[in-house]
N, C-alpha and C positions, 0 to 999 in steps of 0.2 A: 902622781895622780893615778887613781884607780877608776876605770870606766866600766859601766855596764851598758850593754846595747840591748834594746828591745827590738827584735826584728824577725821577719819571716826567714825561712831558709833561702829564698830567692834574693831577698835584700842583703843578707849576709854574703851570699855568693857574689853579688854584684859589687858590694863594697870591697870585699877582699880580693877581687880580681885586679885591682889597681896594683901595678908592679913597682911603684916608686919605693925605694928602700927607706926603712924607718931610720930616723936620726940616731947616730951612735950614742950620743949623750942624752937619750930620751928621758923625759920626766914621767913617762908612763910606766907604772909599776905592774899593772895587771889589766886584763880585759876579759869581761865575762859576757857571754851571749845568752839571752833569755828570750822567751816568746811572750812573757807577761811580767809586768813589774810587781810581782807578788812577794818576792823575798830578797830584799837588798841586805847587804852586810855593811861594809864600811867604805863603799865607793864614794868618789869625789864628784863624778859626772855621770849622769844618765842621759843617754841619747835614744829616744824612742822614735824609731823610723816607721813604726806602725800606728802612731798616735791618731792620725786622721781617720783611720778605719776602725779604731777601737776606743770609743768614747769612755768606756769603763775604766780606762787607765788613769783618769784624772786624779782620783782620790789617793792612790799610792804615790803618784808623782808629786803631789802637793805635800804629802807627808815626808817624802824624801827631801824635798826642798826645805821644809821647815827644820830638818835636822842638819842643814848646812850644805846640802848638795846642790849642784848646778844642773838644771833640767833643760834639755834641748829636745824639741819635738818637731816632727814632720807636720807642718801646718801650712798648706798652700792657700786654703780657702778662708783662713781666719788670720787677722792681724793680732799683734800682741794685746791690743785693746780688748779683744774678745777671748783672751786666754787668761788663766790664773796669773796674778801679778808675779813678774819675775821670770816667767817662762821665755825661753829663747826659741825662735823658729829656724828651721833648716829646710831647704829644698831637697826633698828625698823622693821626688818622682822617679819611677823606673827610667833608666837611661841616663840619669844624672849622678848616680852614686859612684860610678867608676871614673869620674873626671878628676883632674888635678886641682880644681877649684871648688870650694864648698860655699854655697850662698846662704848667708845667715842674716838674721835681723833681730833686734831687741837686745836686752841686757844692759848692764851697767858697764862703765869703763873697765872695772876690775874683772868682771866675768868675761867680757870680750877679750881682755888681755890674756886671761888664762886659757880660753878656748883657742885663741890664735896660736899660742905656744903648743897646745895640745895637737892641733891639726898640722902644724909645722913639723912636729915630731913624727907624724904619720906620713910626711912627704907631701902634704896637701897645703893649699893656701886658703885661708879663711877670708872670704869676701863679705864685708859687712855692708849691707845695703839698707836703703830706706825701708821702714816697716810698712810695706804696701801689699795689698791683696795680690797674690800670684807671684811675688818676687819679680825678677827681671827675665831670666831665661825662660821660665814657663809661660810668661805672657807672650814672649816673642814666638816661641814654638807653637803655642795655641793659636796665635794669629795666623801663622803660616799654614797650619793645618786647616784652619777654617777657610782661608782663601782657596786652598786646594779643593775643598768640598764645594765651594761656590763655583769654581771653574768646572768641576765635574757636573754639577747641577745644570750649568749652562751648556754642557755638551762640548766643551773645549777639547777634551781628550779623555783617555781612560785612566784609571788609577795607576796601572803599571807604567804607562807612558809619562804621566806626571811625576811619579816617583823617580823614574830614570832621568828625566830632564832636570830635576832638582839635584840629583846626585852628580850628574855630569856638569851641570852649569854652575853649581855653587860649591861643589866638593863636600856636600853634606854626607855624613856616614849613612844616613837613611833618608828616604823620601818621606813626604808628609803623611802618607797613608800608612807606611810602615811604622813611622813614629807614633801615630795614633794607636796602632795595635799594641805597640810596646808599652806605651804609657798607660793606656786604658781610655777608651772613648768616653766613658762616663765621667772620669776625672776632668778631662779636657772640656767637655760640654758644661760641666758644673762651673768651672772657672770662667769660661766665656760668658755664661749666663750671669754670673755674679758681676763680672766686669761691665757687662752691657747695661746694667742699671745706671751706671755713671757715664759710660762711654759707649754710645749706640753702635759704633763701628765693630764692636766685639760680638754683636748679636750672632749666635751660632746659626750656621746654614741649616735649612730645613732637612736636607737629606742626612746631614751629620746627626741631628737630633733623632731622626728615625732609627738610624743604625745604633746609636747609643742606647736608646730606649728599648731596643729589641734584645739587648744582651741580658 
C-alpha cells in the first residue's frame, strides 16, 4: 500500500509523535506528506487530516477515489451521508492523532479490512464505530468541556482549579479548559451546537460561545 497524507505541519508532528514501532512485515510501501491533494501519483490510500477546514479538497479526492483509491477524511461535523459516496471518516481532532487507537466510520467491509491492516502496520488499532455525528471520543470530551464551562458560569470554581481537579481526580492528561484550547473552541462549540439540535443536553454554555466567537 502507498499512502498520501494531506496535513498541516502540526498534524504531521502530532501523528508522527506516536512511538509504537511499525510492523516488521509491513504492507506499507511508501508514505507521502502533502498540504493539498493537487498531485497524486499511484497511491492506494489518501488520508486528508485537513479536510474539514478545506472544502476545496473534495474535487481532487473524488477523482482519486474514481481511480481506485481509498479516501479517508477528517470529518467530525458530517456523517458519511453528507460526504461523497465511499468516503471514510476519521477523528482527527487535535489531541487525538497521537493515540494508539484511531476512530473511523463508514466504508465497505473490503475497505475497512484494508485500513485495519494499514493502521495495524503503523502500530495503531482501527476502531470502527457507528457513523454518527461527532464520533464517540469527541462527543464525550465536548460534553465534559461544556460541563466545565457551565460550572465556571455558575461560579463553582476557577478554570485553573477545575482543570487541576479533573487531572487529579480522573487522571486525565489535560483539564477541560486546556483540552478546549488544544482542540479549538470553535470546533467544540460547532459540534455541541450540531448535537444540541437532536439532544438538548449538548447545548453549549453561554460563556463558552462567547469565548469561541471572540476568536
